[in-house]
C-alpha positions as CSV (number, residue, x, y, z in Angstrom):
1,M,117.7,114.0,111.4
2,V,117.9,116.3,108.4
3,R,118.5,114.5,105.1
4,T,121.5,116.0,103.3
5,G,121.5,116.0,99.5
6,R,118.8,115.0,97.1
7,P,116.9,111.8,98.1
8,S,117.3,109.0,95.6
9,V,114.3,107.1,94.2
10,L,114.6,103.8,92.3
11,V,111.6,103.4,89.9
12,I,110.9,99.8,88.7
13,D,108.3,99.5,86.0
14,D,108.1,97.8,82.6
15,D,106.1,100.7,81.1
16,T,108.5,103.0,79.3
17,E,106.0,105.9,79.4
18,I,105.6,105.6,83.1
19,L,109.4,105.5,83.6
20,T,109.8,108.6,81.5
21,M,107.1,110.5,83.2
22,L,108.3,109.6,86.7
23,D,111.9,110.4,85.8
24,R,110.9,113.9,84.6
25,M,108.4,114.5,87.4
26,L,110.5,113.3,90.4
27,S,113.7,115.0,89.0
28,M,111.8,118.3,88.9
29,D,110.7,117.7,92.5
30,G,114.3,117.4,93.7
31,F,114.9,113.7,93.7
32,Q,117.7,111.7,92.2
33,V,116.0,109.2,90.0
34,V,117.3,105.7,88.9
35,L,115.2,103.6,86.5
36,A,114.8,99.8,86.0
37,R,112.6,98.0,83.5
38,D,112.0,94.7,85.2
39,A,112.5,92.9,88.6
40,E,115.9,91.5,87.8
41,E,117.3,94.9,86.8
42,G,115.6,96.4,89.8
43,L,117.1,94.0,92.3
44,A,120.6,94.5,90.9
45,T,120.2,98.3,91.0
46,A,118.8,98.2,94.5
47,V,121.8,96.3,95.8
48,E,124.3,98.5,94.0
49,A,122.7,101.9,94.5
50,H,120.8,101.3,97.8
51,P,118.2,104.1,97.1
52,D,116.4,106.0,99.7
53,I,113.0,104.6,98.4
54,I,111.8,102.2,95.7
55,V,108.7,102.9,93.6
56,L,107.6,99.5,92.4
57,D,105.1,98.2,89.8
58,I,103.4,94.8,90.4
59,M,102.7,93.4,86.9
60,M,106.0,93.0,85.1
61,P,107.4,90.3,82.8
62,G,109.2,87.5,84.7
63,K,109.1,88.2,88.4
64,S,106.2,90.3,89.8
65,G,106.7,93.3,92.0
66,I,105.5,91.2,95.0
67,D,108.1,88.6,94.3
68,L,110.7,91.3,94.1
69,M,109.5,92.8,97.4
70,Q,110.0,89.5,99.1
71,E,113.5,89.2,97.8
72,L,114.4,92.8,98.8
73,R,113.0,92.2,102.3
74,S,114.8,88.9,102.8
75,S,118.3,90.5,102.1
76,D,120.4,92.3,104.7
77,E,121.6,94.6,101.9
78,T,118.1,95.8,100.8
79,G,115.7,94.8,103.6
80,D,115.5,98.3,105.1
81,I,114.7,100.2,101.8
82,P,111.1,101.5,102.0
83,I,108.9,100.4,99.1
84,L,105.9,102.3,97.6
85,F,103.8,100.2,95.2
86,L,102.5,102.1,92.1
87,S,100.2,99.8,90.2
88,A,96.9,99.6,88.3
89,V,96.0,96.5,90.2
90,T,93.0,97.2,92.4
91,D,92.2,93.7,93.8
92,E,91.9,94.1,97.6
93,A,93.7,90.8,98.4
94,V,96.7,92.0,96.2
95,V,96.8,95.4,97.9
96,V,96.8,93.8,101.3
97,Q,99.6,91.5,100.4
98,C,101.6,94.4,99.1
99,L,101.1,96.4,102.3
100,K,102.3,93.4,104.4
101,G,105.8,94.2,103.2
102,G,105.5,97.6,101.5
103,D,105.1,101.0,103.0
104,D,102.3,102.4,100.8
105,Y,100.2,101.7,97.8
106,V,99.2,104.1,95.1
107,I,96.8,103.2,92.3
108,K,97.4,104.1,88.6
109,P,96.5,106.5,87.1
110,F,98.0,108.6,89.9
111,K,98.0,112.2,90.9
112,P,101.6,113.6,90.7
113,L,101.3,115.8,93.8
114,E,99.8,113.0,95.9
115,L,102.5,110.6,94.8
116,E,105.2,113.1,95.7
117,A,103.6,113.7,99.1
118,R,103.4,110.0,99.9
119,I,107.1,109.5,98.9
120,R,108.1,112.4,101.2
121,N,106.0,111.1,104.0
122,I,107.7,107.7,103.9
123,L,111.1,109.4,103.8
124,D,110.2,111.6,106.7
125,R,109.2,108.6,108.8
126,V,112.4,106.9,108.0
127,D,114.5,109.9,109.0
128,S,112.5,110.3,112.2
129,T,113.1,106.7,113.2
130,K,116.8,107.1,112.5
131,A,116.9,110.3,114.6
132,E,115.6,108.4,117.5
133,G,118.2,105.7,117.2
134,S,115.7,103.4,115.5
135,A,113.5,103.4,118.6
136,P,110.0,102.1,117.6
137,E,107.4,104.8,117.0
138,A,103.7,104.6,116.4
139,P,102.9,105.6,112.8
140,E,101.4,109.0,112.3
141,R,99.0,107.5,109.8
142,L,98.0,103.9,109.1
143,A,97.5,102.7,105.5
144,V,94.1,101.0,105.3
145,Q,91.7,99.9,102.6
146,I,88.0,100.4,101.6
147,G,87.4,98.5,98.4
148,Q,89.8,99.8,95.8
149,E,90.8,102.9,97.8
150,T,93.8,103.2,100.1
151,H,93.3,105.6,103.0
152,L,95.8,107.0,105.5
153,V,94.1,107.2,108.8
154,P,95.6,108.8,112.0
155,P,95.6,106.1,114.7
156,G,93.8,108.5,117.1
157,D,90.7,108.4,114.9
158,I,90.5,104.6,115.2
159,I,88.1,103.5,118.0
160,I,88.5,99.8,117.9
161,I,90.4,97.1,115.9
162,E,88.8,93.7,115.3
163,A,90.6,90.6,114.2
164,A,89.4,89.1,110.9
165,G,91.3,85.9,110.1
166,K,94.8,86.8,109.1
167,Y,94.1,90.5,109.1
168,A,92.0,93.0,111.1
169,Y,89.5,95.7,110.6
170,A,89.9,99.2,112.0
171,Y,86.8,101.2,112.9
172,T,86.5,104.9,113.1
173,S,83.3,106.8,114.0
174,S,82.0,106.4,110.5
175,K,83.9,103.8,108.6
176,R,85.3,100.3,108.7
177,Y,88.7,99.8,107.0
178,L,90.6,96.6,106.2
179,T,94.2,96.7,107.4
180,G,97.1,94.8,106.0
181,Y,98.1,93.4,109.4
182,S,97.0,90.8,112.0
183,I,95.7,92.1,115.3
184,G,99.0,91.0,117.0
185,E,101.0,93.0,114.5
186,L,98.9,96.0,115.0
187,E,99.2,95.7,118.8
188,E,103.0,95.8,118.4
189,K,102.9,98.5,115.7
190,L,100.7,100.9,117.7
191,A,102.1,100.1,121.2
192,P,104.5,103.1,121.3
193,S,101.5,105.5,121.2
194,G,100.3,104.2,124.6
195,R,96.8,104.6,123.2
196,F,95.7,101.1,122.4
197,L,94.8,98.3,124.8
198,R,94.3,94.6,124.1
199,A,91.1,93.7,125.9
200,H,90.4,90.4,124.1
201,R,92.2,88.2,121.7
202,S,89.9,89.6,118.9
203,Y,89.9,93.3,120.0
204,L,92.2,96.2,120.4
205,V,90.6,99.3,122.0
206,N,91.6,102.9,121.9
207,V,91.5,103.9,125.6
208,D,90.6,107.5,124.6
209,Y,87.2,106.1,123.6
210,V,86.5,104.0,126.8
211,D,83.5,105.7,128.4
212,K,83.0,103.3,131.3
213,V,83.5,99.8,132.7
214,V,80.5,97.7,133.6
215,R,79.9,94.0,134.6
216,D,77.9,91.5,132.6
217,E,75.6,88.9,134.1
218,R,78.6,86.7,134.8
219,K,80.5,89.5,136.5
220,N,83.0,89.8,133.7
221,A,84.4,93.3,133.0
222,V,83.0,95.0,129.8
223,L,84.3,98.1,128.3
224,V,81.6,100.5,127.0
225,L,83.0,102.8,124.2
226,S,81.9,106.3,123.4
227,D,81.2,105.6,119.7
228,I,77.7,106.1,118.2
229,E,76.7,102.5,118.9
230,H,78.2,102.5,122.4
231,S,80.0,99.3,121.6
232,H,80.6,96.7,124.3
233,V,83.9,94.8,124.5
234,K,84.2,92.0,127.0
235,V,87.6,91.9,128.8
236,S,89.0,88.3,128.8
237,D,90.7,87.0,131.9
238,K,94.1,86.9,130.1
239,Y,94.1,90.7,129.5
240,L,92.2,91.8,132.6
241,P,95.3,92.6,134.8
242,A,96.7,94.9,132.0
243,V,93.3,96.5,131.5
244,R,92.9,97.1,135.2
245,S,96.3,98.7,135.4
246,K,95.8,100.9,132.4
247,L,92.3,102.1,133.3
248,G,92.8,102.1,137.0
249,F,89.7,100.2,138.2
């Protein structure tokens, strides 16, 4: 689907300088920009204007950006509007909470070209989903965290995903990232790619990295991965039929 006209962006931030800068910058980049100075004004504007995307601060007087996100997501009128958080908050727990309902997170001070690229990436994903009749698609990149940094990692680079309480860690060949999702949510989110296989309640495995299947001393199937450490993942009985079918052993 090709978007017609200029995409609209609602910027919600209590910092007048940030609003002025984003208004000027995004307008020059071809966006229609609407501004709101707090959560209440932002909610009313979102309902009235239904923008293509919302750029949202966290720390604002009255309601926080997280509170506003939850209100937006719970409404039929605004629940489908993508949200990009733009904030100076670097606390990992806050970032993860934002990514549970938001589409991306950019830390202030930000780089204008990067911000524009992230906004357009979100809009492209929305357009692509609409073009497919809202059919679910695996994300081209997954927003994950290392400390205060948000990275966008292609799912194909992820070797294994490990449950960690409410959330999960994604491992590539060289790094471990914290995701903003539970392992069950990631299983559903990545299912359309056909690449990830649930082998255990605590593990999702990228089948492209399965090197071989062996048996342990109790004759349980174990997946040996082709990462540097040749990781071993035991296949639990619950998931064994699906693993057999997928890998053909």
